[in-house]
VEXFI-692770 format. One record per residue (C-alpha): x, y, z; residue in three letters. Coordinates in steps of 0.5 Angstrom, whole numbers, plus 500, padded with zeros to 3 digits. Layout:
XYZALA;...
//
This chain:
224798941MET;220802936GLN;223802929ILE;223807924THR;222809918MET;230812919GLU;233806921GLN;230801916ILE;231806909LYS;238807913LYS;241799914GLU;237798907ALA;242804903ASN;247799906LEU;245793904LEU;244796896GLY;237798896PHE;238806894PRO;230805894ILE;226805900VAL;219806903GLY;215803906VAL;206804907ILE;202801913LYS;198794911ALA;191795909TYR;186792904TYR;188796897PHE;181797895GLU;183800889ASP;188794886LEU;182790886LYS;177794882ASP;183795877ARG;185787877LEU;178786875GLU;178790871SER;183787868TYR;181780868ARG;174782866ASP;176785859GLU;179779858GLY;188782860TYR;191774863GLU;196774868PHE;202769867LEU;207765872PHE;203768878ASN;198764880ASN;195768887ALA;189770885ASP;185777886ILE;184776894GLU;190775895GLU;194780892LYS;189785895CYS;189784901ASN;196783905PRO;193780911PHE;191773908LEU;199772908THR;201776915MET;195776918GLU;198780924ASP;201784918CYS;202792921LYS;207795915ALA;210793909ILE;217795907ILE;218796899VAL;225795896LEU;228798890GLY;234794887LEU;236798879PRO;239794874TYR;241797869TYR;249796866LYS;251800860GLU;255795855MET;261797853PRO;262799845GLU;268793844ASP;261788847VAL;257791841MET;261791836GLU;262783838VAL;255782837TRP;254786832GLU;259781828GLN;256776831ALA;250773828PRO;250767831LEU;249770838LYS;242771842GLY;240777846ARG;238776853LEU;234781856ALA;237785862ARG;233782868THR;238776866ALA;244780867TRP;248776872GLY;247773878GLU;240771878ASP;236778881TYR;232773885HIS;238771890ARG;241777890VAL;234781892PHE;233775897HIS;240775901GLY;240783903LYS;233782905MET;235777909GLU;240782913SER;236786912LEU;230782916GLY;236780921ASN;237787922PHE;230788924LEU;230782928THR;237784932LYS;234790934ASN;227788936ASN;226781937PRO;218782937LYS;219782929ILE;217777924SER;218779918TYR;216776911GLN;220777905SER;218776896TYR;221779890VAL;218779883ASP;213772885THR;210774892GLY;202774893PRO;202781893LEU;204787887VAL;210790888ASP;209795883ARG;204797886TYR;206798893LEU;212801890ALA;207805887SER;204806894LYS;210807896ALA;211813892ASP;217810888LEU;216812882GLY;209812877PHE;206806872TYR;208807864GLY;203805859TYR;207799859ASN;205797866ASN;211798869LEU;214803874LEU;219809873TYR;223811879HIS;225818878GLN;233817878LYS;233809876TYR;228809870GLY;223802869SER;229799870TYR;228797878VAL;227790880PHE;222791886TYR;221787892GLY;217787899TYR;218784907MET;211784911LEU;212785919LEU;208784924ASN;209791927GLN;209799926GLU;213803923VAL;214810925PHE;214815920GLY;211811914PRO;208816908LYS;200815907LYS;197810901LEU;199815895SER;195816888ASP;201818885SER;203813881GLY;197812878SER;198818875ALA;199819867ASP;205822865LEU;206819859CYS;202823856GLU;200819849ASN;206818848CYS;205811845GLN;213810844ARG;212803847CYS;207801845MET;208802837LYS;215800838ALA;213793842CYS;215786837PRO;209783839GLY;204788840GLN;203787847ALA;201793850ILE;194794846GLU;193800849LYS;195805856PRO;195800861TYR;193794858ARG;198788857LEU;196783852ASN;201777856ALA;200772850SER;203778846ARG;209780850CYS;215777847VAL;218776855SER;212772856GLY;212767850VAL;220766850LEU;218763857GLN;212759855LYS;213751855LYS;211747849GLY;211749842ILE;211757839MET;207759835PRO;210761829ASP;207768829ARG;211768835ASP;217766832LYS;217772826GLU;216777832ARG;222774839ILE;227777833GLY;234775837SER;231775843GLN;233769847LEU;230771853TYR;227777856GLY;225783851CYS;226791854ASP;224795848VAL;218797851CYS;224800856GLN;230802851GLU;224807846VAL;222810852CYS;224818854PRO;223817862TYR;229812861ASN;234817858GLU;240819862GLY;238814868ILE;243813872ALA;246805873CYS;245800878SER;252799882MET;251793883GLU;256789882SER;252782881SER;248784875PHE;255785871ILE;253780865PRO;261775865THR;258767864SER;253767861PRO;255773857PRO;249778855ALA;249775848PHE;250768848PRO;253764843ASP;248759841LEU;252755838THR;255753845GLU;248754848LEU;245748843LEU;251743845ALA;251744854LEU;248737857SER;244739863ASN;249738867LYS;254744863GLU;247748863PHE;247749870LYS;253750871GLU;254756866ILE;245759867TYR;245755873GLY;246762877HIS;242765872ASN;234769872ALA;234766865SER;235759867ALA;228758871TRP;225755866ARG;230750863GLY;235748858ASN;230745853ARG;227752852ILE;233756852LEU;235751846LYS;229751843ARG;229759843ASN;235758840ALA;233754834LEU;228760833ILE;233765834VAL;238761828MET;232762824GLY;231769824ASN;238770823SER;237766816LYS;244766817GLU;246759813PRO;252758818LYS;247754823ALA;245750819ILE;249744821PRO;247746828TYR;240746827ILE;240740824ARG;241735829PRO;235737832PHE;230736826LEU;229729828THR;230730835ASP;224726839THR;221733843ARG;217735839GLU;217743841ASP;225742839LEU;223739833LYS;218745831ASP;223750831ALA;229747828ALA;225745822GLN;222753822TRP;228754823ALA;230751816MET;225753813MET;226760814LYS;233759813ILE;233754805GLU;227759803GLY;223752802LYS;
//
């Protein structure tokens, strides 16, 4: 039985994916040129270890791949005014980027993709698939652009017409062709930013060094996830960010008036969008897993978030933070000790 684009889109919508596209499997020559240029200019890739060939060749992942389903899950949620008031009045709170609001999006996304996979195999037992979100060998945003689901901004994020850049993307490789998929699109490469540069000017790490060129070593989101002692220049840049950063998205005019996500899993509850830093520093590993274990911010572990919390306290310059920082001044873990000493210096001015 031939699977159709219409069937896939209908079922994906029912599962909570409002953004759906399908493309035929090809070797992505234009992506290879782009990534090689990116690498030759000295820009690095963080956390994704797949080499350029793996990123461009879907047949290395699935030898008999015929089609790729591209799925988008919006995650933008409005923050209630009363919550914002609490945040503004509480200096000992950090801030989670929207990617870490609610349940870990990897879990949410994979659960929905498995349901879609079950639907496909039930209707056609000969179908096999592989599903990925965020950490797969291929470049999910590139696939979404080829499926005509959005265009690239200067910050290298993909912008959807209705949901802006606040969209998680994933994909499913299929061993069968899909009736009715669009041909590969080039619309994602169109320059619709028109020399705006708001994201470039607002970036706290000045990581967007030129249009479509992101220096990952300066990006606050990446800096906050690196292990070890954080360089002093980066400590200043993170401000109140505990995990992730939304600045380049918040200033973008294409994100004004976008639709909110209908996914209830992304409502921030425990942990809240603005975690209490004093509570975070006091958590045992067991308590951390209970509160943060289902959240995207937990993937790098308790230790990194505690290091970040100490630095955020230093940036607050709030004397009330001193009793919570002091126990870490002699910590045997050098990254926490360094963060605590730096925070005390910022608060006490010596």
